[in-house]
C-alpha positions as CSV (number, residue, x, y, z in Angstrom):
1,X,-14.5,26.0,7.0
2,X,-11.5,26.4,4.7
3,X,-11.2,24.8,1.3
4,X,-8.2,22.6,2.5
5,X,-10.3,21.3,5.4
6,X,-13.1,20.4,3.1
7,X,-10.7,18.6,0.8
8,X,-9.2,16.8,3.8
9,X,-12.6,15.5,4.8
10,X,-13.4,14.5,1.2
11,X,-10.1,12.6,0.7
12,X,-10.3,11.0,4.2
13,X,-13.9,9.8,3.5
14,X,-12.8,8.3,0.1
15,X,-9.8,6.6,1.7
16,X,-11.7,5.2,4.7
17,X,-14.9,4.3,2.8
18,X,-13.1,2.5,0.0
19,X,-10.9,0.7,2.5
20,X,-13.9,-0.5,4.4
21,X,-15.5,-1.7,1.2
22,X,-12.3,-3.6,0.3
23,X,-12.7,-5.6,3.5
24,X,-16.4,-6.4,3.2
25,X,-16.4,-7.1,-0.6
26,X,-16.8,-10.7,-1.5
27,X,-15.5,-10.4,-5.1
28,X,-11.7,-10.1,-5.2
29,X,-11.7,-8.1,-8.5
30,X,-13.9,-5.5,-6.9
31,X,-11.7,-5.5,-3.8
32,X,-8.6,-4.7,-5.9
33,X,-10.4,-1.9,-7.8
34,X,-11.7,-0.4,-4.5
35,X,-8.1,-0.6,-3.1
36,X,-7.0,1.6,-6.0
37,X,-9.7,4.1,-4.9
38,X,-8.2,4.0,-1.4
39,X,-4.8,4.7,-2.7
40,X,-6.1,7.7,-4.7
41,X,-7.7,9.0,-1.5
42,X,-4.3,8.7,0.3
43,X,-2.5,10.4,-2.5
44,X,-4.9,13.3,-2.1
45,X,-4.1,13.5,1.6
46,X,-0.4,13.5,0.7
47,X,-1.0,16.5,-1.6
48,X,-2.7,18.3,1.2
49,X,0.3,17.6,3.4
50,X,2.5,19.3,0.8
51,X,4.2,16.1,-0.1
52,X,3.8,15.9,-3.9
53,X,6.5,13.4,-4.4
54,X,4.9,10.9,-2.0
55,X,1.6,11.5,-3.7
56,X,3.0,10.8,-7.1
57,X,4.8,7.7,-5.9
58,X,1.6,6.5,-4.2
59,X,-0.3,6.7,-7.6
60,X,2.5,5.3,-9.8
61,X,3.8,2.6,-7.6
62,X,0.7,1.4,-5.7
63,X,-2.3,2.3,-7.7
64,X,-0.4,1.7,-10.9
65,X,2.1,-1.2,-10.7
66,X,1.1,-3.1,-7.6
67,X,-2.6,-3.0,-8.2
68,X,-2.2,-4.1,-11.8
69,X,-0.1,-7.0,-10.5
70,X,-2.8,-7.9,-7.9
71,X,-5.5,-7.7,-10.6
72,X,-3.4,-9.8,-13.0
73,X,-2.9,-12.5,-10.3
74,X,-6.6,-12.5,-9.2
75,X,-7.8,-12.8,-12.8
76,X,-5.1,-15.3,-13.7
77,X,-5.9,-17.6,-10.8
78,X,-9.6,-17.2,-11.4
79,X,-10.1,-16.8,-7.6
80,X,-13.4,-17.9,-6.3
81,X,-15.7,-15.7,-4.3
82,X,-14.6,-15.3,-0.7
83,X,-17.8,-16.7,0.9
84,X,-16.5,-20.3,0.9
85,X,-13.0,-19.3,2.2
86,X,-14.5,-16.9,4.8
87,X,-17.0,-19.6,6.0
88,X,-14.2,-22.1,6.5
89,X,-12.0,-19.6,8.3
90,X,-14.7,-18.4,10.6
91,X,-15.6,-21.9,11.7
92,X,-12.1,-22.3,13.3
93,X,-11.9,-20.4,16.5
94,X,-8.1,-20.2,16.8
95,X,-7.9,-18.2,13.5
96,X,-10.0,-15.4,15.1
97,X,-7.8,-15.4,18.2
98,X,-4.6,-15.3,16.2
99,X,-6.0,-12.5,14.1
100,X,-7.0,-10.4,17.2
101,X,-3.5,-11.0,18.7
102,X,-1.8,-9.9,15.5
103,X,-4.0,-6.8,15.3
104,X,-3.0,-5.8,18.9
105,X,0.7,-6.4,18.2
106,X,0.4,-4.3,15.0
107,X,-1.3,-1.5,16.9
108,X,1.4,-1.6,19.6
109,X,4.2,-1.5,17.0
110,X,2.5,1.4,15.2
111,X,2.2,3.4,18.4
112,X,5.8,2.7,19.3
113,X,7.1,3.6,15.9
114,X,5.1,6.9,15.8
115,X,6.4,8.0,19.2
116,X,9.9,6.9,18.4
117,X,10.1,8.6,15.0
118,X,9.0,12.0,16.4
119,X,11.5,11.7,19.3
120,X,14.4,10.8,17.0
121,X,13.5,13.5,14.5
122,X,13.3,16.3,17.1
123,X,16.5,15.2,18.9
124,X,18.5,15.0,15.7
125,X,17.3,18.3,14.4
126,X,17.9,20.0,17.8
127,X,21.4,18.4,18.0
128,X,22.4,19.8,14.6
129,X,20.8,23.2,15.3
130,X,19.0,23.4,12.0
131,X,15.5,23.3,10.6
132,X,14.5,20.3,8.5
133,X,15.4,20.6,4.8
134,X,12.7,19.9,2.3
135,X,13.6,18.5,-1.1
136,X,11.9,19.2,-4.4
137,X,10.6,16.3,-6.6
138,X,13.5,16.9,-9.0
139,X,16.1,16.7,-6.2
140,X,14.6,13.5,-4.8
141,X,14.5,11.9,-8.2
142,X,18.0,12.9,-9.0
143,X,19.3,11.5,-5.7
144,X,17.4,8.3,-6.1
145,X,18.6,7.5,-9.5
146,X,22.2,8.5,-8.7
147,X,22.6,6.8,-5.3
148,X,20.1,3.9,-5.6
149,X,20.1,3.0,-9.3
150,X,21.2,-0.6,-8.5
151,X,18.2,-1.1,-6.2
152,X,15.8,0.1,-8.9
153,X,17.4,-2.3,-11.5
154,X,17.4,-5.2,-9.0
155,X,13.8,-4.6,-8.2
156,X,12.7,-4.6,-11.8
157,X,14.5,-7.9,-12.5
158,X,12.9,-9.4,-9.4
159,X,9.4,-8.3,-10.6
160,X,10.2,-9.6,-14.1
161,X,11.2,-13.0,-12.7
162,X,8.0,-13.2,-10.6
163,X,5.9,-12.4,-13.6
164,X,7.6,-15.1,-15.7
165,X,7.2,-17.6,-12.9
166,X,3.5,-16.8,-12.5
167,X,2.9,-17.2,-16.3
168,X,4.8,-20.4,-16.3
169,X,2.8,-21.8,-13.4
170,X,-0.5,-20.7,-14.9
171,X,0.5,-22.4,-18.2
172,X,1.5,-25.6,-16.5
173,X,-1.8,-25.6,-14.6
174,X,-3.8,-25.0,-17.8
175,X,-2.1,-27.9,-19.6
176,X,-2.5,-30.3,-16.8
177,X,-6.1,-29.2,-15.8
């Protein structure tokens, strides 16, 4: 077996294993920490696919920013263990049916999107008569900050407003409670 194949199995096992542990974990803080492990496994798979930019974004955006925000919210709200919530949800039969229906709809959408994206990519490349162009991390960064600078700034303001709102609501709850 080649070294890349061994790394693939290792990263895939980390991603799948930690994702399964996220689902079965009853403590929300541990679930968030395990989700970071899952994102790291996915970043390793992106590196093996020769997509370093996506791997770095996976670590910085998801494992860094989003998970810190999740952890902050979970600890701020002092979320209880999930046994009580899970017991109440499993008692109601319609919730399971709706969940199964949504899972089937999601699987159908995913299959449609995967077949559609391959078809569109091959048709557009064949129509232009050229091979796909790959960009370096520097070229992607330069293009993002030149063409999409407003989107980055708007997103940062939106996240800042959300954090201020969460802190304000938590402070109000602490004063009243």
